[in-house]
N, C-alpha and C positions, 0 to 999 in steps of 0.2 A: 504494500500500500504506500502511495506517495505521502510524504510528510506534509501535514497541513501547513499552509502559509501563516506565519505569525501576524498579529495585528498590532500596529503601533497606536498607543493611546497617549493623549496629551492633556486631558481635562478631567471631567467628572468620572471617568473610568479608572483613574489612577487610584492606587491604594490610599485609603483614608477618606475617600469621598463616597457619598451614598450610592452612586451608580456602580461603584466597584463592588460593594456588598451585594447588590441586586443582580448584576449581570456578569461578574467575573468570578467572585469568590465561590459561588456554588459549583463551579466546574474545575476539574483537575487541570492545573496549568502551572507554568513557571513564568516569572516576570523578570526581565533583565533591563536595567537602565539603558537608554539609547537616545539617539537624536536623529532627526531628519531635516531636510531643507524645507522652508516654507515661510509664511508670514502669519503671525498669531494675533488674534483680537479677542477681547472679552466682550460678549454680547449682552444687551440689556436683559435678556432672559435669564442670565446668571451662569451661562456656560460659554466655552470658547468656540470660536470659528477659525478654522485653518484655511488659508489661501495658498496658492502656489507662490513660491518666493525663493530667495537665495540665502536667507538667514537660518541660523540654527534654531530648531524647535525641540525642546527637551521633553522627554516622557519615558515610556517603557514599552518594550516589546513583550507581548503576551503570547506565549507558546501553549496553546490548548492541547491537551492530550487527544489523540485521534478519536477515542470513543466519545468524547464530549464536543468535538470541534463543530460539527454541523449545528447542533443545538445552541451552542454558545454564539456562533456566528449569526444564526437566525435572530437571537435575542438582541445582539448588537445592531443588526440591520433595523430591527423594529425601533430600538431606542433612537437611532440616528435618522429615522424617517427615510430609510433607503429601501425602495421597492424593487430595484433592479436597474440594469443599465438603461440610461436614457428615459427613465420613467418620469413624466412631468410632475408627479407628486413628490419626488425626492427633494429633501432639504439638504442632504449631504450626498456626495458621490463616494462610493468605495473604490479606491484606486490603488494601484501598486506603486510603491516608492522604494527607494534605497535608504535603508536605515544603517546607522553605525552604532555598534554596541560600545557603551562607555568604557568598559574595562579593557577589552581586547582590541578595540578599533576594527573588529571584523565587520564586513559589510553583509547585509542580509536584506533580501527582498521581502517586503511586508505589505499588508493592506493598511490603509489609513482612510479615515472618513474626512473628506475635504468639503467645506461649505460651498454651495453652488452659487449663491447670490453675492458675488464680490462687491457689487455696488452698495448693497445694504450693509455689508460688514464694514466697509470703509466709512460709510456715512454715519452709522449708528454705534459701531463698536469702538472700544478703547484699545488702542494698540498695546500689546504686551512686548515692550522693546527688547527684553532679553530672551524671549521665546520660552519662558518658564512659567506656565499658568499656575502651578502650585505655589511658587514664590509670590506671584502677583496676588493670589487669594490671601496669603498670609499677611501681606502688607496692607491689603484693603480692609481686613477685619481687625 
């Protein structure tokens, strides 16, 4: 069986946030600190929106065990309002990106959820200049 593709998370799915407890923790997985390239914003709804970009965005790679992968990914798709490729109802798109593991600097292809409405994000969101939403939330609270 082919190894399931990891998922890069950068916001409410990180350990310590409510959506981690609901959508990640119930499934067998391992989490590895990592970064990708992008541009990160905090949205008025209280969660982040990732856009394409060239800056470091910090988070974690989630490696779900094969027996839980499809169920976990379906839950993440539901949370991120992702119905499938090119579906007009999508709030986020699930795309493949290159991630770099923090410890080993190993490159890994992973899924990430990228916000689709870049105009909205730039108009209404608050830029997270260091690409670290966890730190941004600590500073805001």
